[in-house]
LOZANU-977179 format. One record per residue (C-alpha): residue number from 1; residue in one letter; x, y, z. Coordinates in Angstrom, 2 decimals, padded with zeros to 5 digits, always signed. Example, Ala and Ser with C-alpha at 12.3 -4.5 7.8 and 13.67 -1.06 7.14 Angstrom:
<1 a <+012.30 -004.50 +007.80>> <2 s <+013.67 -001.06 +007.14>> 
//
This chain:
<1 m <+042.84 +249.83 +053.10>> <2 n <+045.60 +247.27 +053.66>> <3 m <+048.26 +246.70 +051.02>> <4 l <+046.85 +243.38 +049.71>> <5 r <+043.37 +244.84 +049.17>> <6 w <+044.93 +247.82 +047.42>> <7 i <+046.86 +245.50 +045.09>> <8 i <+043.73 +243.45 +044.35>> <9 k <+041.74 +246.59 +043.56>> <10 k <+044.43 +247.84 +041.20>> <11 a <+044.64 +244.42 +039.54>> <12 v <+040.92 +244.13 +038.88>> <13 y <+040.71 +247.62 +037.41>> <14 l <+043.69 +246.80 +035.21>> <15 r <+041.75 +243.72 +034.09>> <16 l <+038.74 +245.88 +033.20>> <17 r <+040.98 +248.10 +031.07>> <18 q <+042.26 +244.98 +029.29>> <19 v <+038.67 +243.92 +028.61>> <20 q <+037.90 +247.35 +027.16>> <21 a <+040.99 +247.16 +024.95>> <22 a <+040.04 +243.66 +023.76>> <23 v <+036.66 +244.77 +022.38>> <24 r <+038.05 +247.63 +020.31>> <25 d <+038.78 +245.13 +017.54>> <26 p <+037.03 +241.89 +018.58>> <27 a <+037.97 +239.79 +015.55>> <28 a <+041.66 +240.72 +015.77>> <29 t <+041.73 +239.99 +019.52>> <30 q <+040.21 +236.58 +018.93>> <31 e <+042.58 +235.71 +016.09>> <32 r <+045.61 +236.64 +018.23>> <33 l <+044.32 +234.35 +020.97>> <34 l <+043.76 +231.51 +018.49>> <35 l <+047.24 +231.82 +017.03>> <36 r <+048.77 +231.74 +020.53>> <37 l <+046.90 +228.51 +021.22>> <38 v <+048.01 +227.05 +017.89>> <39 r <+051.66 +227.96 +018.43>> <40 y <+051.59 +226.49 +021.91>> <41 a <+050.12 +223.19 +020.68>> <42 k <+051.90 +222.81 +017.33>> <43 n <+054.25 +220.08 +018.59>> <44 t <+051.53 +217.96 +020.15>> <45 e <+050.22 +214.88 +018.41>> <46 w <+047.07 +216.77 +017.47>> <47 g <+049.05 +219.79 +016.27>> <48 r <+051.24 +217.67 +014.00>> <49 d <+048.27 +215.75 +012.60>> <50 h <+046.51 +219.01 +011.71>> <51 d <+049.50 +220.96 +010.36>> <52 y <+049.48 +223.59 +013.07>> <53 h <+052.87 +224.82 +011.92>> <54 r <+051.19 +226.04 +008.70>> <55 i <+048.31 +227.91 +010.34>> <56 r <+048.59 +231.68 +010.01>> <57 s <+044.97 +232.80 +010.32>> <58 a <+041.55 +231.82 +011.60>> <59 r <+040.65 +230.75 +008.06>> <60 d <+043.67 +228.43 +007.93>> <61 y <+042.57 +226.94 +011.25>> <62 q <+039.04 +226.26 +010.02>> <63 q <+040.35 +224.51 +006.94>> <64 a <+042.76 +222.35 +008.98>> <65 v <+040.61 +221.45 +011.99>> <66 p <+037.14 +219.88 +011.67>> <67 i <+034.21 +220.53 +013.99>> <68 a <+034.43 +218.07 +016.86>> <69 c <+032.07 +216.61 +019.42>> <70 y <+032.84 +214.82 +022.65>> <71 e <+032.97 +211.39 +021.02>> <72 d <+035.60 +212.65 +018.58>> <73 l <+038.02 +214.09 +021.13>> <74 a <+037.41 +212.07 +024.29>> <75 p <+039.53 +209.04 +023.22>> <76 l <+042.49 +211.38 +022.76>> <77 w <+041.94 +213.36 +025.95>> <78 h <+041.45 +210.26 +028.07>> <79 r <+044.82 +208.80 +027.17>> <80 a <+046.02 +211.13 +029.93>> <81 f <+044.48 +208.69 +032.42>> <82 d <+047.29 +206.30 +031.43>> <83 g <+049.87 +209.06 +031.72>> <84 a <+050.06 +210.11 +028.05>> <85 r <+051.57 +213.52 +027.33>> <86 d <+051.47 +215.99 +024.46>> <87 v <+048.34 +214.56 +022.88>> <88 t <+046.05 +217.56 +022.24>> <89 w <+047.84 +219.97 +024.59>> <90 p <+051.49 +220.17 +025.72>> <91 g <+052.42 +218.13 +028.76>> <92 h <+050.22 +215.92 +030.87>> <93 i <+046.63 +217.01 +031.59>> <94 k <+046.27 +216.37 +035.29>> <95 y <+042.64 +217.43 +035.87>> <96 f <+039.36 +216.51 +034.24>> <97 a <+036.05 +218.27 +034.83>> <98 l <+032.97 +216.10 +035.00>> <99 s <+030.41 +218.12 +033.12>> <100 s <+027.14 +218.10 +034.97>> <101 g <+024.94 +220.28 +032.81>> <102 t <+021.35 +219.13 +032.81>> <103 t <+020.63 +216.53 +035.44>> <104 t <+021.02 +212.86 +034.46>> <105 a <+022.78 +213.71 +031.21>> <106 e <+025.64 +211.43 +030.33>> <107 c <+028.66 +212.59 +032.33>> <108 k <+031.60 +213.83 +030.29>> <109 a <+035.21 +214.11 +031.45>> <110 l <+036.70 +217.28 +029.94>> <111 p <+040.38 +218.30 +030.18>> <112 v <+041.43 +221.20 +032.44>> <113 s <+045.00 +222.40 +032.03>> <114 r <+047.02 +224.78 +034.22>> <115 q <+046.66 +227.38 +031.48>> <116 a <+042.87 +226.97 +031.47>> <117 i <+042.74 +227.47 +035.25>> <118 r <+044.86 +230.60 +034.88>> <119 a <+042.52 +231.92 +032.18>> <120 n <+039.52 +231.29 +034.40>> <121 f <+041.23 +233.21 +037.19>> <122 r <+041.51 +236.21 +034.87>> <123 s <+037.78 +235.94 +034.19>> <124 g <+037.25 +235.93 +037.94>> <125 a <+039.16 +239.22 +038.10>> <126 t <+036.78 +240.60 +035.44>> <127 l <+033.81 +239.56 +037.55>> <128 l <+035.24 +241.14 +040.68>> <129 g <+035.91 +244.37 +038.81>> <130 l <+032.33 +244.48 +037.53>> <131 c <+031.01 +243.82 +041.04>> <132 e <+033.08 +246.74 +042.33>> <133 r <+031.68 +248.94 +039.56>> <134 l <+028.09 +247.95 +040.40>> <135 a <+028.53 +248.53 +044.14>> <136 p <+030.85 +251.53 +044.39>> <137 g <+032.03 +252.39 +047.85>> <138 s <+031.07 +249.01 +049.28>> <139 a <+034.68 +247.80 +049.64>> <140 l <+033.86 +244.32 +048.36>> <141 a <+037.45 +243.17 +048.89>> <142 a <+037.01 +243.92 +052.61>> <143 g <+034.27 +241.29 +052.79>> <144 k <+033.75 +237.77 +051.52>> <145 t <+032.64 +236.28 +048.21>> <146 l <+030.61 +233.08 +048.57>> <147 y <+031.02 +230.61 +045.69>> <148 l <+028.11 +228.19 +045.60>> <149 g <+029.86 +225.73 +043.31>> <150 g <+030.80 +222.09 +043.41>> <151 s <+032.95 +220.27 +045.92>> <152 t <+036.72 +220.76 +045.72>> <153 r <+037.18 +217.09 +046.61>> <154 l <+038.55 +215.24 +043.60>> <155 q <+038.67 +211.56 +042.73>> <156 r <+041.68 +209.75 +041.38>> <157 r <+041.37 +208.30 +037.88>> <158 g <+044.58 +206.69 +036.74>> <159 a <+047.27 +209.36 +036.51>> <160 c <+044.68 +212.16 +036.78>> <161 w <+042.15 +213.74 +039.10>> <162 e <+038.53 +214.44 +038.18>> <163 g <+035.67 +216.33 +039.75>> <164 d <+033.37 +219.33 +039.41>> <165 s <+034.81 +222.06 +037.17>> <166 s <+034.06 +224.85 +039.64>> <167 g <+035.64 +222.73 +042.38>> <168 i <+038.81 +222.18 +040.35>> <169 n <+039.17 +225.90 +039.68>> <170 a <+038.41 +226.83 +043.28>> <171 a <+040.91 +224.39 +044.72>> <172 r <+043.65 +225.62 +042.38>> <173 m <+043.19 +229.35 +042.94>> <174 p <+046.11 +231.32 +044.44>> <175 g <+046.37 +230.88 +048.19>> <176 f <+045.79 +234.55 +049.05>> <177 t <+042.31 +234.45 +047.47>> <178 w <+041.04 +232.21 +050.28>> <179 r <+041.16 +235.24 +052.58>> <180 y <+038.28 +236.70 +050.64>> <181 r <+036.24 +233.69 +049.61>> <182 l <+033.79 +231.30 +051.21>> <183 p <+033.28 +228.49 +051.90>> <184 e <+036.62 +227.74 +053.54>> <185 r <+038.68 +224.80 +052.37>> <186 d <+037.21 +222.22 +054.76>> <187 v <+033.62 +223.16 +053.91>> <188 a <+034.36 +223.48 +050.18>> <189 a <+035.70 +219.91 +050.22>> <190 i <+032.47 +218.39 +051.61>> <191 a <+031.25 +216.08 +048.87>> <192 d <+027.60 +215.86 +049.98>> <193 w <+025.83 +218.98 +048.74>> <194 e <+023.21 +219.09 +051.49>> <195 a <+025.86 +218.73 +054.18>> <196 r <+027.90 +221.49 +052.52>> <197 i <+024.88 +223.82 +052.40>> <198 d <+024.09 +223.13 +056.06>> <199 a <+027.70 +223.87 +057.01>> <200 i <+027.60 +227.16 +055.08>> <201 c <+024.32 +228.20 +056.70>> <202 h <+025.48 +227.51 +060.25>> <203 r <+029.13 +228.58 +060.06>> <204 y <+028.75 +231.85 +058.18>> <205 l <+025.70 +233.42 +059.81>> <206 r <+027.79 +236.41 +060.93>> <207 s <+030.23 +236.57 +058.02>> <208 p <+030.55 +239.75 +055.92>> <209 v <+029.26 +238.14 +052.71>> <210 r <+029.20 +240.79 +049.99>> <211 v <+029.04 +238.76 +046.77>> <212 i <+027.42 +235.39 +045.98>> <213 v <+028.23 +233.39 +042.84>> <214 g <+025.88 +230.51 +042.03>> <215 l <+023.05 +228.93 +040.06>> <216 p <+019.76 +230.72 +040.85>> <217 s <+017.87 +227.53 +041.71>> <218 w <+020.43 +226.32 +044.26>> <219 t <+020.93 +229.85 +045.64>> <220 l <+017.22 +230.05 +046.50>> <221 i <+017.55 +226.82 +048.47>> <222 l <+020.57 +228.28 +050.28>> <223 f <+018.55 +231.42 +051.10>> <224 r <+015.66 +229.45 +052.60>> <225 r <+017.95 +227.28 +054.72>> <226 l <+019.99 +230.29 +055.79>> <227 i <+016.89 +232.07 +057.05>> <228 d <+015.79 +228.94 +058.95>> <229 a <+019.26 +228.51 +060.50>> <230 a <+019.36 +232.17 +061.54>> <231 r <+015.94 +231.90 +063.16>> <232 e <+017.10 +228.90 +065.16>> <233 q <+020.36 +230.46 +066.34>> <234 r <+019.66 +234.19 +066.47>> <235 s <+016.05 +235.36 +066.39>> <236 e <+012.58 +234.36 +065.30>> <237 s <+012.15 +237.85 +063.85>> <238 i <+014.55 +237.16 +060.93>> <239 t <+012.56 +237.15 +057.71>> <240 s <+015.07 +237.65 +054.89>> <241 v <+018.68 +237.19 +053.80>> <242 d <+019.16 +240.91 +054.35>> <243 d <+018.62 +240.31 +058.06>> <244 v <+021.48 +237.79 +058.04>> <245 w <+023.90 +239.22 +055.48>> <246 p <+023.13 +242.96 +055.39>> <247 e <+026.38 +243.66 +053.55>> <248 l <+025.44 +241.49 +050.54>> <249 r <+025.72 +243.75 +047.48>> <250 v <+025.88 +241.66 +044.26>> <251 f <+024.71 +238.27 +042.99>> <252 v <+026.54 +236.63 +040.07>> <253 s <+024.27 +234.14 +038.31>> <254 f <+025.52 +231.39 +036.02>> <255 g <+024.37 +228.17 +034.42>> <256 m <+020.74 +229.10 +033.71>> <257 a <+018.41 +232.00 +033.02>> <258 f <+017.86 +234.17 +036.10>> <259 e <+014.58 +235.79 +035.09>> <260 p <+012.25 +232.90 +036.12>> <261 y <+013.70 +233.14 +039.64>> <262 r <+013.88 +236.94 +040.00>> <263 e <+010.69 +237.47 +042.02>> <264 q <+011.49 +234.68 +044.49>> <265 f <+015.07 +235.91 +044.77>> <266 n <+014.02 +239.48 +045.59>> <267 e <+011.49 +238.31 +048.18>> <268 l <+013.93 +236.05 +049.99>> <269 m <+016.69 +238.64 +049.72>> <270 g <+014.49 +241.29 +051.32>> <271 r <+015.67 +244.02 +048.96>> <272 r <+016.87 +244.39 +045.39>> <273 i <+020.57 +243.98 +044.65>> <274 p <+022.39 +244.09 +041.30>> <275 v <+022.50 +240.76 +039.44>> <276 i <+025.27 +239.92 +036.97>> <277 n <+024.40 +237.13 +034.55>> <278 s <+027.32 +235.11 +033.25>> <279 y <+027.79 +232.29 +030.79>> <280 s <+030.17 +229.49 +031.61>> <281 s <+030.77 +225.96 +030.43>> <282 s <+032.95 +223.11 +031.62>> <283 e <+034.75 +223.33 +028.27>> <284 g <+035.58 +227.03 +028.29>> <285 g <+035.20 +228.43 +031.80>> <286 f <+033.57 +231.85 +032.13>> <287 s <+033.07 +232.91 +028.52>> <288 a <+030.63 +235.84 +028.73>> <289 i <+029.69 +238.29 +031.47>> <290 q <+026.91 +240.87 +031.75>> <291 t <+028.53 +244.29 +032.03>> <292 d <+025.34 +246.35 +032.37>> <293 p <+022.41 +245.14 +034.55>> <294 a <+020.03 +247.10 +032.30>> <295 d <+021.21 +245.16 +029.23>> <296 p <+020.59 +241.38 +029.27>> <297 g <+023.39 +240.78 +026.75>> <298 m <+026.56 +239.20 +028.13>> <299 q <+029.85 +240.46 +026.74>> <300 l <+032.15 +237.76 +025.39>> <301 e <+035.53 +237.44 +027.08>> <302 l <+037.71 +237.66 +024.00>> <303 d <+041.25 +237.48 +025.36>> <304 t <+041.20 +234.76 +028.03>> <305 c <+039.38 +231.46 +027.87>> <306 a <+038.44 +230.52 +024.33>> <307 f <+038.46 +231.18 +020.61>> <308 f <+034.84 +231.23 +019.50>> <309 e <+033.26 +230.11 +016.25>> <310 f <+029.61 +230.32 +015.33>> <311 v <+027.58 +227.96 +013.16>> <312 p <+024.06 +229.01 +012.12>> <313 a <+021.95 +226.71 +014.28>> <314 e <+019.72 +225.59 +011.45>> <315 e <+022.78 +224.47 +009.44>> <316 l <+024.65 +222.61 +012.19>> <317 e <+023.61 +219.18 +010.94>> <318 r <+024.86 +219.82 +007.40>> <319 p <+027.96 +217.82 +006.35>> <320 d <+030.10 +220.96 +006.07>> <321 p <+028.31 +223.84 +007.80>> <322 p <+029.65 +227.41 +007.63>> <323 r <+031.90 +228.41 +010.55>> <324 l <+031.78 +232.12 +011.24>> <325 t <+034.06 +234.36 +013.27>> <326 l <+033.12 +237.56 +015.06>> <327 e <+033.53 +239.70 +011.96>> <328 q <+030.94 +237.58 +010.09>> <329 v <+028.10 +237.16 +012.61>> <330 e <+024.85 +239.15 +012.76>> <331 t <+022.53 +240.15 +015.56>> <332 g <+019.25 +238.29 +015.94>> <333 v <+020.50 +235.02 +014.43>> <334 d <+020.75 +231.79 +016.42>> <335 y <+024.21 +230.18 +016.37>> <336 a <+025.63 +226.94 +017.72>> <337 l <+028.80 +227.76 +019.64>> <338 l <+032.21 +226.17 +019.00>> <339 v <+035.18 +226.73 +021.31>> <340 s <+038.92 +226.12 +021.17>> <341 t <+040.64 +226.48 +024.54>> <342 p <+044.01 +226.31 +026.32>> <343 a <+043.25 +222.76 +027.41>> <344 g <+043.46 +220.96 +024.06>> <345 i <+039.78 +221.42 +023.18>> <346 w <+039.56 +222.20 +019.47>> <347 a <+036.58 +223.46 +017.41>> <348 y <+034.32 +221.78 +019.94>> <349 d <+030.54 +222.01 +019.78>> <350 v <+029.51 +222.81 +023.36>> <351 g <+025.83 +222.18 +022.58>> <352 d <+024.61 +225.71 +023.38>> <353 v <+022.68 +228.03 +021.07>> <354 i <+023.44 +231.73 +021.43>> <355 r <+022.20 +234.92 +019.82>> <356 f <+024.06 +238.21 +019.44>> <357 t <+022.36 +241.30 +020.84>> <358 s <+025.31 +243.56 +019.97>> <359 l <+028.44 +243.32 +017.84>> <360 r <+030.46 +246.27 +019.18>> <361 p <+031.06 +245.12 +021.82>> <362 p <+030.02 +241.51 +021.10>> <363 k <+027.21 +240.57 +023.51>> <364 i <+025.18 +237.39 +023.54>> <365 v <+022.21 +235.74 +025.19>> <366 v <+021.91 +231.97 +025.53>> <367 v <+018.66 +230.79 +023.99>> <368 g <+018.87 +227.02 +024.40>> <369 r <+020.63 +223.77 +023.66>> <370 t <+021.21 +222.33 +020.21>> <371 h <+019.67 +218.99 +021.15>> <372 l <+017.06 +220.18 +023.65>> <373 t <+014.66 +222.01 +021.35>> <374 l <+010.98 +221.14 +021.18>> <375 n <+010.43 +220.23 +017.55>> <376 t <+008.57 +216.92 +017.63>> <377 f <+005.69 +218.33 +015.60>> <378 g <+007.59 +221.01 +013.67>> <379 e <+006.90 +223.69 +016.30>> <380 h <+010.54 +224.81 +016.68>> <381 v <+010.27 +226.05 +020.28>> <382 i <+013.57 +226.90 +021.93>> <383 q <+014.45 +227.10 +025.62>> <384 e <+014.30 +230.89 +025.71>> <385 e <+010.70 +230.83 +024.47>> <386 l <+009.71 +228.25 +027.07>> <387 e <+011.16 +230.36 +029.87>> <388 q <+009.58 +233.57 +028.60>> <389 a <+006.19 +231.89 +028.28>> <390 l <+006.46 +230.60 +031.85>> <391 v <+007.41 +234.02 +033.24>> <392 g <+004.53 +235.63 +031.34>> <393 a <+002.01 +233.09 +032.65>> <394 c <+003.28 +233.49 +036.22>> <395 n <+003.01 +237.28 +036.01>> <396 a <-000.48 +237.13 +034.52>> <397 l <-001.82 +234.78 +037.20>> <398 r <+000.25 +236.22 +040.07>> <399 t <+001.98 +232.98 +040.90>> <400 r <+005.57 +231.71 +040.91>> <401 a <+007.25 +228.59 +039.56>> <402 s <+010.23 +226.98 +041.29>> <403 d <+011.21 +224.75 +038.38>> <404 f <+009.77 +223.04 +035.34>> <405 t <+010.33 +220.70 +032.43>> <406 v <+008.36 +220.14 +029.22>> <407 f <+007.76 +216.92 +027.29>> <408 p <+006.24 +216.42 +023.82>> <409 v <+003.34 +213.99 +024.07>> <410 p <+003.16 +212.11 +020.75>> <411 p <-000.05 +211.51 +018.81>> <412 t <-002.05 +208.36 +019.50>> <413 a <-004.23 +206.12 +017.42>> <414 q <-007.25 +207.84 +018.97>> <415 d <-005.97 +211.38 +018.29>> <416 p <-003.35 +212.19 +015.63>> <417 r <-002.51 +215.51 +017.29>> <418 g <+000.33 +215.91 +019.77>> <419 r <+000.77 +218.40 +022.61>> <420 h <+003.25 +219.70 +025.17>> <421 l <+003.10 +218.41 +028.72>> <422 w <+004.39 +220.93 +031.28>> <423 l <+005.48 +219.56 +034.64>> <424 i <+005.73 +222.59 +036.94>> <425 e <+006.60 +222.94 +040.60>> <426 f <+004.97 +226.08 +041.96>> <427 d <+006.17 +228.15 +044.88>> <428 g <+003.02 +228.78 +046.90>> <429 p <-000.61 +228.27 +045.88>> <430 e <-001.02 +226.38 +042.62>> <431 p <-003.02 +228.08 +039.88>> <432 a <-005.77 +226.31 +037.97>> <433 p <-003.88 +224.10 +035.47>> <434 a <-006.22 +224.95 +032.58>> <435 a <-005.86 +228.70 +033.13>> <436 f <-002.09 +228.44 +033.37>> <437 a <-001.95 +226.30 +030.23>> <438 e <-004.00 +228.92 +028.38>> <439 r <-001.48 +231.61 +029.33>> <440 l <+001.46 +229.41 +028.31>> <441 d <-000.21 +228.72 +024.99>> <442 a <-000.77 +232.42 +024.39>> <443 g <+002.87 +233.22 +025.17>> <444 l <+004.25 +230.58 +022.82>> <445 t <+001.76 +231.51 +020.10>> <446 e <+002.88 +235.12 +020.27>> <447 q <+006.57 +234.21 +020.06>> <448 g <+006.70 +231.56 +017.32>> <449 l <+005.19 +231.39 +013.84>> <450 d <+005.59 +227.59 +013.56>> <451 y <+003.94 +227.00 +016.93>> <452 r <+001.16 +229.45 +016.06>> <453 t <+000.53 +227.68 +012.73>> <454 l <+000.35 +224.22 +014.32>> <455 r <-001.94 +225.43 +017.08>> <456 n <-004.35 +227.20 +014.72>> <457 h <-007.84 +225.85 +015.58>> <458 d <-006.25 +222.76 +017.21>> <459 v <-005.81 +221.27 +013.76>> <460 s <-002.28 +219.85 +014.16>> <461 m <-001.46 +220.32 +017.83>> <462 l <-003.51 +220.47 +021.03>> <463 s <-003.14 +223.11 +023.72>> <464 p <-000.53 +222.47 +026.45>> <465 l <-001.34 +220.27 +029.41>> <466 v <-000.10 +221.53 +032.79>> <467 v <+000.58 +219.10 +035.64>> <468 p <+001.52 +220.80 +038.94>> <469 l <+004.11 +218.88 +040.94>> <470 a <+004.37 +218.76 +044.70>> <471 p <+006.88 +221.13 +046.32>> <472 g <+010.29 +219.48 +046.49>> <473 t <+009.71 +217.09 +043.56>> <474 f <+012.61 +218.28 +041.42>> <475 y <+014.87 +218.44 +044.45>> <476 e <+014.11 +214.83 +045.38>> <477 w <+014.54 +213.76 +041.77>> <478 a <+017.97 +215.41 +041.60>> <479 r <+018.91 +213.83 +044.94>> <480 r <+018.05 +210.41 +043.53>> <481 y <+020.67 +210.92 +040.81>> <482 d <+023.30 +212.47 +043.10>> <483 a <+022.88 +215.70 +041.16>> <484 l <+022.37 +218.35 +043.84>> <485 g <+024.27 +221.63 +043.74>> <486 g <+027.20 +222.67 +041.60>> <487 q <+026.31 +223.14 +037.95>> <488 h <+023.57 +220.49 +037.88>> <489 k <+020.23 +221.74 +036.62>> <490 v <+016.88 +220.39 +035.51>> <491 p <+016.55 +220.04 +031.71>> <492 r <+013.90 +222.34 +030.31>> <493 v <+012.95 +219.61 +027.84>> <494 a <+012.41 +216.25 +029.54>> <495 r <+014.61 +213.49 +028.20>> <496 s <+012.16 +210.61 +028.14>> <497 q <+008.76 +209.31 +029.10>> <498 e <+010.51 +207.49 +031.94>> <499 m <+011.65 +210.82 +033.39>> <500 v <+008.10 +212.19 +033.16>> <501 d <+006.67 +209.12 +034.88>> <502 e <+009.29 +209.25 +037.60>> <503 l <+008.61 +212.91 +038.36>> <504 q <+004.88 +212.32 +038.60>> <505 e <+005.36 +209.31 +040.88>> <506 l <+007.66 +211.33 +043.13>> <507 s <+005.13 +214.14 +043.26>> <508 k <+002.36 +211.73 +044.17>> <509 s <+004.41 +210.26 +047.01>> <510 l <+005.25 +213.73 +048.35>> <511 r <+001.56 +214.70 +048.38>> <512 q <+000.55 +211.64 +050.40>> <513 p <-000.04 +212.43 +054.08>> <514 p <+002.54 +210.88 +056.44>> <515 r <+001.55 +207.59 +057.95>> <516 p <+000.56 +207.74 +061.62>> 
//
């Protein structure tokens, strides 16, 4: 082992010990982090306006700082484009992350400070340490880690630079880390996602890739193209990623639930490898990481990226909802997540709904978005329930879904009952829509009392309607909006009737035979 790899290994294990120390008293760790942020920002315009010099506790902070959304803070953050300093964070914020989130959502420019990048780097050390723990003896630092994130190419905006959050962090990582990561700088800077994927597939066919970090949906596309590229250049007998990258040991998933993609992932991979689920946002970087593959809960990173607050999801719209800290939360309750970060983001509603599975240590699962819940008819169906129903239907009918979205079809003058329309792209033979809809309905009925009540004897709500989409529909739709790769993903609840119509038209065009 060379000296640099030895130092890296020691550093990541030190980081794991810090993580263990942080969870011994989660609430105290979080309060110390908050007070450091407050002290650092007390002389900013925001800090003076909110009496940061008087804050001595998390309770003081909650009384001084209101819950904020993007529209509240963006006018202050964006003064940095004109060169403003010391507004919500000391100095001049040079970088802004364009939040991608669900495809075609309104793009948001979120501040990224040097301190936030440094915090994200520490989270990266946590991830590397967990990968080493899951694959002992594999010498991960002797191979390469492939980050399937956004382009590192940034665009100038006034006195600042903006781009994909993962690209900003990747481009600003310490120089020595590029020895161990892929893609290399020139490939990472390719703005066009398809061109970047093609470059990865052709350049790194013989690279010792040992870890991949990426969204499951885009990683599956990488796998398919990698296998095709390897067949062209090496051998027709290649059938799986294992034939190309036999040293691949761990996959780190972020941005979306992995479970709907597990079967396809294992088949393309050619063997089972450990999967680490992680939770990250453009506002707070990597905020939670799965520490045990057998436990779906992701452990909150308490000492690096963010101070967390939790608002009971059902009370978020109240004028003055309760804001809870780690010592006040309970397992099994859905909470809207607020973050305060070392980038001048304060008590910010990130729009995600989480649920605690454990308190010591604090572990969460992400169950949906605050504004992307199906509740048109009072059914109260969250994203987690949609995904679980889909997985259950696929398992029951021995089929697989590549992607999906759901839209509430409103009542009409002819029928006062509404229903859910499922637009699903299947991987392989399509099941009978009616049979698949029956399985979806059974899964949602089992999970939710409100849905079950509305569906009782079709009195208030009709059974779901399933519309299979042609293979490649969601991909072409994302391409149309320049939303391929990175952290872009398909919304589980369709945004509008226009989106539904567009997807169905795209599917129809893809099913048409090519003209002679």
